Backbone bond lengths (Angstrom), bond angles and torsions (degrees), N, CA, C in turn:
res aa  C-N    CA-C-N  psi(-1)  N-CA   C-N-CA  omega(-1)  CA-C   N-CA-C  phi
1 X - - - 1.479 - - 1.534 106.43 -
2 X 1.313 114.37 125.23 1.456 120.76 -179.23 1.590 106.93 -106.87
3 X 1.292 116.69 126.92 1.437 122.01 177.96 1.551 110.07 -116.90
4 X 1.255 116.25 132.26 1.441 120.34 -178.37 1.570 107.25 -121.15
5 X 1.397 116.36 139.50 1.425 121.86 172.65 1.494 109.25 -125.20
6 X 1.328 114.62 144.84 1.477 118.21 -174.25 1.575 110.68 -160.06
7 X 1.329 114.23 118.17 1.464 118.05 170.55 1.553 105.76 -73.55
8 X 1.348 116.44 101.17 1.417 122.18 -167.30 1.545 114.85 -85.78
9 X 1.404 113.56 -17.16 1.443 116.86 178.13 1.514 113.06 57.70
10 X 1.306 117.48 52.86 1.495 127.10 -177.53 1.487 110.71 98.54
11 X 1.329 117.29 99.36 1.439 122.79 -178.69 1.491 111.87 -66.51
12 X 1.261 120.37 -35.16 1.494 121.14 -179.77 1.505 110.34 -70.68
13 X 1.298 116.85 -39.07 1.504 121.00 -177.90 1.487 113.16 -65.81
14 X 1.365 114.99 -26.87 1.480 119.10 -169.82 1.526 112.33 -121.38
15 X 1.315 115.65 32.66 1.483 121.01 179.68 1.512 109.15 -61.85
16 X 1.298 116.43 -39.82 1.527 118.76 -179.31 1.487 108.98 -65.06
17 X 1.308 119.74 -38.48 1.457 118.50 177.87 1.573 114.64 -67.19
18 X 1.311 112.37 -37.09 1.491 118.09 175.01 1.531 110.21 -61.65
19 X 1.382 115.44 -42.94 1.423 116.85 -179.14 1.550 111.70 -66.67
20 X 1.307 117.18 -31.49 1.481 122.93 174.62 1.543 108.67 -60.77
21 X 1.382 114.20 -45.76 1.520 115.95 -179.99 1.535 111.37 -67.45
22 X 1.281 116.70 -35.44 1.519 119.56 -179.24 1.512 107.98 -65.30
23 X 1.339 117.92 -42.42 1.478 118.71 -177.46 1.558 109.93 -74.16
24 X 1.286 119.60 -27.93 1.466 119.98 -177.41 1.537 110.79 -83.95
25 X 1.315 119.01 -36.09 1.426 121.10 -166.14 1.569 113.06 -120.26
26 X 1.311 118.29 -18.89 1.453 122.20 176.10 1.558 112.62 54.30
27 X 1.224 117.33 54.54 1.481 117.20 175.31 1.538 115.20 -70.42
28 X 1.318 116.57 142.63 1.437 118.17 179.04 1.603 112.25 -80.06
29 X 1.378 111.50 -26.15 1.448 118.06 -179.73 1.477 108.46 -137.01
30 X 1.338 113.77 130.05 1.515 120.02 176.30 1.565 110.16 -109.92
31 X 1.285 116.36 131.42 1.446 121.85 176.47 1.474 110.62 -119.96
32 X 1.273 120.69 127.27 1.436 123.75 -178.20 1.526 114.55 -124.85
33 X 1.316 116.72 144.29 1.490 124.71 171.78 1.511 108.05 -118.59
34 X 1.364 113.59 157.36 1.426 121.16 -175.13 1.538 113.56 55.52
35 X 1.324 114.76 52.40 1.466 119.16 178.69 1.538 111.33 -72.06
36 X 1.347 115.96 -27.04 1.456 122.20 174.53 1.571 113.40 55.38
37 X 1.272 115.84 45.01 1.486 118.46 -178.73 1.523 110.18 -150.02
38 X 1.311 118.86 141.98 1.477 118.84 177.79 1.546 104.80 -74.25
39 X 1.281 115.05 163.15 1.515 119.87 -174.07 1.484 110.85 -64.88
40 X 1.307 121.41 -36.48 1.455 123.24 -174.93 1.514 109.17 -65.60
41 X 1.359 118.99 -26.93 1.414 122.74 -175.99 1.557 113.69 -103.81
42 X 1.332 117.79 7.12 1.405 120.90 176.11 1.528 111.64 -63.27
43 X 1.323 116.71 138.41 1.561 120.33 -173.10 1.538 110.00 -74.99
44 X 1.304 119.75 63.66 1.441 121.96 179.83 1.519 115.19 -53.19
45 X 1.350 111.67 -49.43 1.485 115.77 -174.20 1.538 110.09 -66.64
46 X 1.310 120.02 -38.04 1.438 119.86 176.34 1.506 114.13 -55.85
47 X 1.328 116.18 -43.19 1.474 120.36 -179.23 1.547 110.60 -74.40
48 X 1.300 117.23 -35.27 1.461 118.92 173.43 1.509 111.90 -60.73
49 X 1.323 117.42 -38.15 1.483 120.94 178.61 1.528 110.24 -71.36
50 X 1.339 120.78 -24.86 1.434 121.01 174.59 1.519 113.53 -81.11
51 X 1.344 116.35 -5.07 1.446 119.12 177.26 1.541 115.31 106.97
52 X 1.356 115.54 19.39 1.483 119.85 -178.01 1.534 108.84 -123.81
53 X 1.283 115.84 80.11 1.559 119.10 -178.44 1.463 112.60 -77.95
54 X 1.327 118.95 -21.58 1.506 118.80 -177.33 1.530 107.56 -95.38
55 X 1.265 119.21 121.75 1.470 124.18 -168.00 1.549 110.12 -140.60
56 X 1.327 111.65 136.17 1.414 116.83 176.78 1.508 105.90 -144.96
57 X 1.383 117.76 123.32 1.394 120.02 -175.86 1.536 109.67 -150.30
58 X 1.326 114.23 163.55 1.462 121.68 -179.55 1.588 105.46 -145.17
59 X 1.329 116.75 116.15 1.432 113.59 -172.64 1.535 110.43 -141.90
60 X 1.333 112.67 172.68 1.495 120.49 179.68 1.562 107.16 -146.36
61 X 1.262 116.50 167.53 1.461 120.56 -177.50 1.478 113.89 -73.49
62 X 1.304 116.33 123.43 1.459 126.52 171.40 1.526 116.79 71.08
63 X 1.326 118.33 -10.36 1.470 117.62 -179.63 1.536 112.15 -136.77
64 X 1.302 116.85 151.13 1.476 119.87 165.46 1.510 109.60 59.85
65 X 1.296 118.90 -152.09 1.435 124.52 178.78 1.586 109.91 99.38
66 X 1.331 115.76 136.26 1.434 121.40 177.67 1.519 109.16 -138.51
67 X 1.410 115.45 152.44 1.491 121.42 -176.44 1.494 109.37 -151.55
68 X 1.386 111.91 148.54 1.472 119.41 169.99 1.466 106.40 -130.21
69 X 1.381 115.62 121.27 1.429 128.10 -179.43 1.486 109.56 -113.90
70 X 1.346 118.64 133.14 1.465 119.28 -171.36 1.530 113.52 -141.88
71 X 1.298 114.37 151.36 1.523 122.43 167.44 1.503 108.82 -83.83
72 X 1.346 116.09 -17.80 1.483 121.34 -175.16 1.508 108.38 -102.27
73 X 1.372 118.10 139.29 1.464 119.93 178.52 1.467 114.39 -65.67
74 X 1.328 115.08 155.36 1.514 122.88 174.97 1.454 108.22 -98.45
75 X 1.341 114.70 144.49 1.484 121.72 171.86 1.551 109.05 -93.34
76 X 1.377 115.18 -30.12 1.466 122.37 -178.43 1.473 109.37 -153.65
77 X 1.364 114.24 155.43 1.469 119.48 174.79 1.539 110.45 -134.35
78 X 1.346 119.59 158.68 1.460 121.41 178.87 1.502 110.36 -154.50
79 X 1.325 114.09 160.58 1.475 123.42 173.48 1.558 106.51 -132.21
80 X 1.360 114.28 131.03 1.464 118.43 173.45 1.499 110.32 -112.24
81 X 1.369 115.90 147.43 1.433 122.97 -179.97 1.531 107.57 -124.87
82 X 1.358 114.10 136.79 1.435 119.18 -173.04 1.551 110.38 -123.39
83 X 1.337 114.39 149.30 1.483 119.95 175.89 1.496 110.88 61.12
84 X 1.322 117.95 28.65 1.478 119.55 172.46 1.547 110.69 71.14
85 X 1.365 118.19 18.02 1.422 117.92 -177.89 1.584 110.80 -121.75
86 X 1.310 110.71 146.91 1.504 117.34 177.21 1.498 105.50 -102.12
87 X 1.372 117.91 69.05 1.481 122.63 -173.15 1.529 112.47 -112.33
88 X 1.319 118.44 19.46 1.473 122.72 166.88 1.527 113.72 53.25
89 X 1.357 110.75 65.37 1.473 115.21 -178.75 1.586 113.52 -122.19
90 X 1.391 117.39 -1.56 1.478 116.99 -174.41 1.501 109.52 -152.37
91 X 1.273 117.06 116.11 1.437 121.96 168.91 1.508 108.75 -127.62
92 X 1.378 114.25 158.13 1.494 118.69 176.15 1.507 114.81 -149.39
93 X 1.217 116.65 161.16 1.455 121.85 -179.79 1.504 110.38 -137.84
94 X 1.279 118.46 156.23 1.462 125.89 168.76 1.490 111.64 -115.75
95 X 1.368 116.81 121.85 1.403 121.91 -178.72 1.593 108.94 -77.62
96 X 1.314 116.81 170.70 1.450 120.17 -178.63 1.487 111.96 -68.34
97 X 1.399 118.07 -19.06 1.468 119.05 178.17 1.534 109.61 -91.66
98 X 1.345 118.56 10.14 1.455 126.52 178.25 1.532 114.29 76.57
99 X 1.312 121.41 9.68 1.411 122.46 172.47 1.541 107.23 -77.92
100 X 1.322 115.63 131.20 1.421 120.57 176.33 1.529 109.82 -95.38
101 X 1.350 117.51 146.07 1.473 120.84 175.48 1.581 104.01 -128.57
102 X 1.272 113.24 129.61 1.431 123.16 179.57 1.511 109.26 -118.25
103 X 1.342 115.36 129.73 1.470 126.23 177.23 1.444 111.80 -111.49
104 X 1.331 117.61 117.15 1.484 120.93 -167.50 1.516 108.63 -128.10
105 X 1.377 112.92 144.67 1.497 119.75 176.08 1.563 104.25 -129.93
106 X 1.325 116.53 101.00 1.492 120.96 177.70 1.515 108.84 -74.31
107 X 1.316 118.66 140.90 1.495 123.83 177.67 1.543 108.95 -53.14
108 X 1.347 116.64 143.12 1.511 120.74 -179.83 1.542 107.99 -70.09
109 X 1.275 117.48 -42.51 1.467 118.12 176.92 1.544 115.68 100.99
110 X 1.301 118.26 2.10 1.461 118.90 -179.42 1.543 112.07 72.03
111 X 1.352 114.24 -165.13 1.494 120.66 -172.45 1.499 114.66 -100.64
112 X 1.236 117.80 -23.08 1.510 121.61 -173.14 1.553 109.60 -103.44
113 X 1.290 116.73 117.10 1.463 119.92 -176.90 1.547 115.07 -80.72
114 X 1.329 113.69 51.78 1.472 121.96 -176.66 1.568 110.32 -136.15
115 X 1.315 118.83 109.01 1.461 120.33 -175.57 1.561 114.24 -61.43
116 X 1.376 113.85 -22.83 1.452 118.59 -178.41 1.552 109.24 -77.60
117 X 1.334 111.66 -51.82 1.449 119.37 -178.61 1.494 117.53 -74.32
118 X 1.372 115.41 -22.05 1.422 121.45 -173.19 1.554 110.40 -129.76
119 X 1.317 118.09 101.65 1.531 118.46 179.24 1.530 112.19 -60.69
120 X 1.298 119.99 -28.20 1.535 118.94 179.96 1.559 110.34 -67.00
121 X 1.320 113.90 -35.91 1.454 117.78 179.40 1.543 109.05 -72.27
122 X 1.310 119.74 -38.17 1.445 122.56 176.62 1.550 110.31 -63.06
123 X 1.312 114.66 -41.17 1.535 119.13 175.88 1.521 111.06 -60.54
124 X 1.350 115.03 -43.52 1.504 114.98 179.58 1.541 111.79 -63.09
125 X 1.311 119.68 -42.65 1.481 120.98 -179.59 1.537 107.97 -64.24
126 X 1.321 118.09 -48.76 1.412 121.09 178.18 1.521 114.31 -56.22
127 X 1.338 116.96 -40.95 1.490 124.76 175.82 1.515 108.13 -54.80
128 X 1.361 115.84 -51.57 1.436 122.15 -174.34 1.595 108.54 -64.85
129 X 1.215 117.69 -41.10 1.500 121.85 -179.29 1.519 107.29 -62.88
130 X 1.350 117.46 -48.65 1.465 120.85 -176.77 1.538 112.39 -62.11
131 X 1.275 115.54 -47.22 1.506 118.66 -176.53 1.547 112.33 -71.62
132 X 1.379 113.72 -30.32 1.472 118.72 175.66 1.574 110.42 -64.76
133 X 1.309 118.15 -41.06 1.432 119.41 175.15 1.480 113.72 -64.03
134 X 1.328 115.33 -36.13 1.534 120.15 179.13 1.502 108.67 -68.03
135 X 1.347 117.82 -43.36 1.486 116.89 -179.09 1.524 111.33 -68.52
136 X 1.323 117.15 -28.80 1.453 118.59 -178.98 1.521 112.34 -63.36
137 X 1.336 113.99 -33.69 1.470 118.83 175.21 1.457 113.49 -86.24
138 X 1.333 117.91 -39.35 1.509 119.61 -173.61 1.511 111.51 -70.49
139 X 1.286 119.21 -38.84 1.465 120.71 -172.56 1.501 114.03 -80.30
140 X 1.416 115.11 -1.50 1.502 115.94 173.70 1.566 113.85 -63.05
141 X 1.297 114.48 -18.33 1.521 116.61 -176.46 1.460 112.79 -74.29
142 X 1.357 118.75 -11.74 1.495 121.19 -179.03 1.493 115.65 70.58
143 X 1.351 116.83 22.45 1.445 120.76 -178.91 1.539 109.44 -76.90
144 X 1.360 112.84 150.72 1.525 120.69 175.56 1.485 112.02 -72.85
145 X 1.378 117.91 108.90 1.444 120.68 -178.09 1.509 111.75 -130.63
146 X 1.318 115.74 148.55 1.455 125.61 175.02 1.518 108.17 -121.23
147 X 1.232 114.74 124.04 1.533 122.24 177.04 1.551 106.91 -113.57
148 X 1.329 113.66 123.13 1.450 119.24 178.28 1.579 108.62 -130.38
149 X 1.329 112.57 159.90 1.425 115.20 172.90 1.538 116.63 146.39
150 X 1.297 112.90 177.49 1.489 121.12 174.82 1.523 109.06 -85.48
151 X 1.345 115.16 102.43 1.457 118.31 -179.07 1.528 113.43 -86.87
152 X 1.341 115.17 -7.79 1.493 121.38 178.62 1.488 111.95 56.62
153 X 1.356 115.82 24.76 1.517 119.48 173.76 1.461 107.87 -140.12
154 X 1.325 117.83 133.08 1.457 126.46 169.30 1.507 108.94 -103.66
155 X 1.402 116.27 101.74 1.410 116.16 -164.85 1.595 115.53 -81.23
156 X 1.347 118.51 -30.34 1.437 119.44 -173.55 1.502 110.84 -97.53
157 X 1.358 115.47 159.72 1.441 119.95 -177.42 1.556 111.89 -58.05
158 X 1.365 114.88 -36.54 1.475 114.91 -178.92 1.569 112.57 -96.03
159 X 1.306 112.73 19.43 1.507 118.43 167.22 1.482 111.46 -90.58
160 X 1.283 118.14 0.76 1.472 122.14 175.20 1.514 110.92 -135.72
161 X 1.288 116.95 158.53 1.469 121.03 -176.72 1.458 114.93 -68.89
162 X 1.345 116.36 -27.31 1.524 120.36 172.50 1.474 108.61 -150.24
163 X 1.295 114.02 108.14 1.479 121.92 178.05 1.550 108.91 -59.78
164 X 1.251 120.22 -45.69 1.476 120.88 -174.63 1.528 108.89 -67.31
165 X 1.267 120.95 -43.77 1.477 122.76 -173.92 1.580 112.17 -74.90
166 X 1.359 114.08 -18.19 1.482 115.77 -175.41 1.528 112.68 -107.11
167 X 1.352 116.54 7.58 1.450 119.77 -177.69 1.538 112.21 -58.85
168 X 1.304 117.95 -31.80 1.458 125.07 -177.34 1.546 112.71 -106.01
169 X 1.322 113.63 12.82 1.457 121.76 174.57 1.444 116.01 -100.66
170 X 1.362 121.99 126.65 1.425 122.74 -177.39 1.521 111.80 -55.38
171 X 1.298 118.64 130.88 1.434 133.01 -174.62 1.544 113.39 109.59
172 X 1.365 117.81 -13.36 1.434 119.42 177.62 1.556 115.18 -139.66
173 X 1.387 113.04 12.67 1.377 117.87 177.90 1.567 114.62 -67.12
174 X 1.352 119.91 154.45 1.427 117.78 -176.20 1.509 114.77 -61.69
175 X 1.299 120.77 -29.88 1.458 121.35 -178.03 1.518 107.79 -75.30
176 X 1.325 119.50 -33.32 1.477 118.75 176.64 1.518 111.57 -69.95
177 X 1.335 115.28 -40.37 1.501 120.51 177.07 1.570 109.53 -60.65
178 X 1.316 111.70 -43.07 1.524 115.06 178.50 1.534 111.27 -61.50
179 X 1.320 117.15 -41.26 1.486 122.36 179.18 1.500 112.34 -61.09
180 X 1.371 114.23 -52.38 1.500 118.03 -175.77 1.535 109.70 -69.25
181 X 1.276 120.64 -32.70 1.412 121.60 177.77 1.611 110.26 -67.02
182 X 1.282 116.30 -35.70 1.450 122.27 179.69 1.565 106.24 -68.74
183 X 1.312 117.82 -38.08 1.450 121.79 178.44 1.516 110.38 -65.47
184 X 1.318 115.29 -43.82 1.468 121.02 179.63 1.533 109.93 -59.85
185 X 1.316 115.02 -45.87 1.422 120.76 -175.50 1.582 111.87 -72.01
186 X 1.322 115.99 -38.51 1.416 121.58 -177.01 1.527 110.96 -64.54
187 X 1.290 117.40 -35.75 1.426 120.97 178.08 1.493 116.43 -91.40
188 X 1.374 113.94 4.61 1.472 120.99 -177.43 1.522 112.20 53.97
189 X 1.356 116.41 41.28 1.439 123.67 -170.04 1.545 107.74 -83.94
190 X 1.295 115.18 155.52 1.484 124.41 168.14 1.536 106.15 -111.03
191 X 1.362 113.43 125.39 1.479 121.15 173.39 1.489 110.04 -76.75
192 X 1.331 117.25 104.25 1.512 123.07 -170.70 1.508 110.55 -61.82
193 X 1.358 118.64 -40.31 1.475 120.41 -178.71 1.570 109.72 -58.11
194 X 1.285 114.23 -48.98 1.462 117.01 -177.56 1.502 113.04 -82.61
195 X 1.291 119.08 -5.09 1.463 122.55 168.66 1.541 108.07 -69.26
196 X 1.369 116.40 -35.58 1.435 121.39 -175.10 1.585 112.88 -102.49
197 X 1.335 116.14 -27.84 1.392 118.69 -177.88 1.552 108.55 -120.11
198 X 1.356 116.59 121.97 1.448 120.55 -176.54 1.484 111.97 -57.63
199 X 1.402 117.47 144.68 1.501 118.65 -177.20 1.544 114.18 -66.89
200 X 1.367 116.13 -8.09 1.394 116.96 177.61 1.512 111.98 -79.47
201 X 1.385 118.21 -9.80 1.456 122.76 179.00 1.465 112.44 -95.38
202 X 1.353 117.08 137.77 1.418 121.56 170.04 1.516 113.89 -60.55
203 X 1.350 115.83 138.55 1.487 121.44 -177.59 1.503 109.20 -151.12
204 X 1.372 116.08 122.42 1.493 117.75 -177.53 1.561 108.75 -132.47
205 X 1.311 115.96 157.49 1.457 122.97 176.64 1.551 109.73 -132.41
206 X 1.267 117.79 0.28 1.453 119.63 -176.70 1.565 109.67 -146.72
207 X 1.304 112.43 140.89 1.499 122.89 177.50 1.482 109.75 -137.93
208 X 1.336 117.21 127.11 1.480 121.91 -171.61 1.497 114.76 -62.17
209 X 1.326 115.23 147.09 1.468 121.84 173.16 1.465 111.53 -64.60
210 X 1.364 117.09 -23.55 1.484 121.64 -178.66 1.485 115.39 -65.64
211 X 1.385 115.53 -23.73 1.420 117.23 -175.80 1.452 113.56 -75.88
212 X 1.367 121.82 130.46 1.457 122.25 -177.94 1.574 111.29 -67.52
213 X 1.296 115.90 -33.64 1.405 120.39 179.18 1.571 107.67 -138.04
214 X 1.287 113.02 85.23 1.458 119.97 -174.77 1.485 114.95 -58.79
215 X 1.366 117.79 -32.94 1.454 120.40 -174.67 1.555 110.10 -77.68
216 X 1.328 116.61 -38.33 1.448 119.17 178.91 1.526 111.37 -75.12
217 X 1.281 117.25 -41.63 1.487 120.18 179.39 1.508 110.69 -69.08
218 X 1.332 116.73 -41.57 1.505 124.74 177.10 1.525 112.15 52.25
219 X 1.308 114.21 43.24 1.464 121.75 176.05 1.549 108.25 -89.46
220 X 1.258 118.76 70.60 1.445 125.51 -175.27 1.533 117.02 -97.71
221 X 1.311 115.70 172.92 1.414 123.22 174.03 1.500 109.69 -145.09
222 X 1.249 117.56 147.93 1.530 119.64 175.78 1.531 109.29 -96.70
223 X 1.325 114.29 92.39 1.465 122.91 -177.87 1.499 114.19 -98.34
224 X 1.381 114.81 -19.62 1.455 121.36 -173.84 1.515 110.04 -104.08
225 X 1.305 112.94 127.94 1.499 118.65 -166.92 1.565 112.21 -125.25
226 X 1.310 114.35 154.72 1.458 120.30 165.87 1.521 107.72 -134.92
227 X 1.326 115.58 124.09 1.441 121.15 178.86 1.502 109.27 -121.72
228 X 1.325 117.18 153.62 1.461 121.92 176.20 1.513 108.06 -136.19
229 X 1.354 117.06 155.74 1.464 121.89 172.90 1.484 109.23 -84.50
230 X 1.374 118.89 158.98 1.424 121.66 -174.52 1.502 117.79 -52.55
231 X 1.358 122.53 -32.51 1.468 118.32 177.59 1.497 115.33 -60.83
232 X 1.370 115.73 -16.26 1.479 117.95 176.93 1.459 115.91 -98.57
233 X 1.333 117.38 0.01 1.437 120.93 -174.41 1.551 112.52 -59.80
234 X 1.344 116.07 -41.66 1.459 117.24 179.57 1.539 115.11 -78.71
235 X 1.330 114.20 -3.43 1.531 117.87 176.53 1.500 107.20 -93.23
236 X 1.335 124.56 -10.08 1.439 124.73 -178.07 1.532 109.70 -63.50
237 X 1.350 120.76 126.89 1.405 123.24 -177.94 1.570 110.89 -119.54
238 X 1.317 118.68 -37.54 1.447 119.92 -174.26 1.573 108.56 -161.27
239 X 1.323 112.11 154.51 1.419 119.63 178.63 1.554 106.21 -139.96
240 X 1.383 114.68 144.27 1.440 116.61 -179.82 1.571 109.87 -152.87
241 X 1.305 115.39 137.00 1.415 123.35 169.93 1.599 106.99 -104.18
242 X 1.302 116.04 119.25 1.504 118.73 -177.65 1.511 110.81 -84.23
243 X 1.326 116.70 75.09 1.438 122.44 -173.62 1.515 114.05 -56.15
244 X 1.337 116.11 -38.57 1.420 120.69 -173.81 1.483 110.23 -63.45
245 X 1.351 123.03 -20.32 1.466 125.37 -179.19 1.480 111.89 -63.88
246 X 1.353 117.58 -19.20 1.525 118.70 177.98 1.500 109.64 -66.08
247 X 1.326 119.43 -19.53 1.437 122.29 -178.09 1.540 112.52 -104.98
248 X 1.365 115.20 1.79 1.492 113.86 -179.25 1.487 113.39 -66.85
249 X 1.309 116.37 138.56 1.490 122.12 -174.47 1.533 106.56 -106.41
250 X 1.391 116.55 160.82 1.500 125.06 10.79 1.511 114.17 -85.38
251 X 1.350 120.36 -26.16 1.440 122.31 -172.88 1.546 108.71 -133.87
252 X 1.313 117.23 89.44 1.413 123.02 175.98 1.523 114.32 -65.13
253 X 1.296 118.82 150.02 1.438 123.97 162.71 1.511 111.13 -77.55
254 X 1.342 117.60 155.92 1.414 118.80 175.20 1.542 112.41 -78.14
255 X 1.301 116.06 -13.51 1.485 121.90 169.76 1.503 111.32 -98.83
256 X 1.363 117.56 159.37 1.431 121.70 177.75 1.538 109.55 -119.06
257 X 1.306 119.70 159.83 1.538 118.97 175.13 1.469 112.61 -67.19
258 X 1.321 117.04 145.53 1.377 128.08 169.79 1.473 112.85 -117.75
259 X 1.362 122.30 133.34 1.422 121.46 -170.12 1.595 107.11 -125.23
260 X 1.301 113.21 155.11 1.525 119.61 170.57 1.532 105.11 -141.38
261 X 1.334 113.09 141.45 1.467 120.88 173.04 1.508 108.35 -109.35
262 X 1.374 117.97 134.15 1.410 124.58 175.62 1.491 109.57 -127.55
263 X 1.352 115.60 150.08 1.448 118.32 178.52 1.506 109.00 -70.03
């Protein structure tokens, strides 16, 4: 089973890029963040034509939105809401073999890494605390779960192009790293990327639109994650970040797809 996750930055705007990914990598399950479309306008038929008839999504106009599209049928679906907001950041499904798949979009947090001066950053930290407490209870059952999505945090030193220069930049600040590490540990999660790629190696999934030549500058961050619970550890077969997708035309996302293969 191949699962792909991608912050697509408007699912309707980049359908042609999604089709390119499908033809190149043939994922069984597609997970998207920042779909930016209300549910009534989601391109259901386009994804069914690509081979994904089983669909679960939760979206809003112009912002956020998450989706799980699958070749495999669902036994159950769900939507979670955090911090008292209906802002379309977390959907999940259960497959017929009882594996759960969660698609998550963590708040970006704005530009100022101060929860007093910046309400968006306070919201991000509160979001992480709330979902961490949820995982601490939920994952006690030992169920096979996959969590994918744009976490908007690059936790390790080699998950960013310059650890020193980004310590006070939102997405790599010490408090954010502390929060996402607590979430990882609370759910007893395995970070799939670092299961395959040693933490000593640089690894990115996002390159800013502000860079005039993203590939040459290579000032990336690993914001997009795939985690699994221990029952799935032995099923892990392969992991891949599709770096070249950052240059796919005509309108690339600033994030690229991340894939995992499981038995």
